N, C-alpha and C positions, 0 to 999 in steps of 0.2 A: 504493500500500500504506500509507503514511504516513496519508493521511487516514481510510482505513479502521479503522486502528488507534487513531487519535485519537478517532474515532466511538465506537468500542466502550468506550475508557475513559470517556468522557463520558456513556455509558450505563450505568455501574456494571459494566462488564465488566472483568476482569484477566486478562492473559495467564498462563496455566498454566506452570509451571517446577517438574519434579519436585523433591522436598525429600527430603533423606536426613540421617540423623543423622551427625554429624562426630565424629571420635574423641575431640574435646575436650569432647562432651557437647551442643553446640549443633547447629544445622541448617545445612545448605548446600543451595543451589539449583543445578540443572543447567540450562543454556540448551537443550540438545537431547534429544531422544528419539525412538525408532524409530516408524515407523507402527503396529505393533503395540501399542506402549506407548499410543499416542495412542487407539486404539480401546478398549483397556483403560480408561484413566482416564475416558474419556467414559462408558463403563458405570458406574463408580463414582459420579460426578457425578449421572447421571441417576437411580441407584438412591437417593440421597440428596436427591433433589428440586432439585438445584442447576442452574440454567438453564446451557447451554453451547452455544456456537458455535464452529464451525471456520472460520477465515479463513486463506486462503493456507497451508493445512497446518498451522496453528497452532491451538491450543484456547485459548478463552478462557471463563472461567466468570463468573457475575454473583453480587456481593456482596463482601464482605470476609471471607475466610477467612484465619486466622493460620496460622503456619508449622508448628505442632504438628498442627493438623487437615490440612494439606496434605501433611504427613510420612504421617500415618494414611492418605489417601487413596491416595497413592503406594505404600505398602506393600500396600494392598489390590488396586492395580492390578497389582502383580507377584506376588500369590498366586492361583495357578491354582485352588486349592481354594475360595477365597472368592468368586472369579468365577463358578464354575460352581453354586454354591449360592445366589447373589444375582443374579438375571437380571431 
């Protein structure tokens, strides 16, 4: 698994971690997410043309995406109305 994860990072892929707004106004990243969230975030990434891979049950996206944009993507993955209207 380590070799695979290192190869992804070397190819410009980053591991997705859901981003949420903290009470202090910054952002926090969570290491875990459900299988359902995994499928939803992949839909969001694909909608925006972000290349995505799944390796060992984890989602990786290509490119540099800042925390604010990841927060926006995470919110959309948790919004059933947005998901149903953006397939």
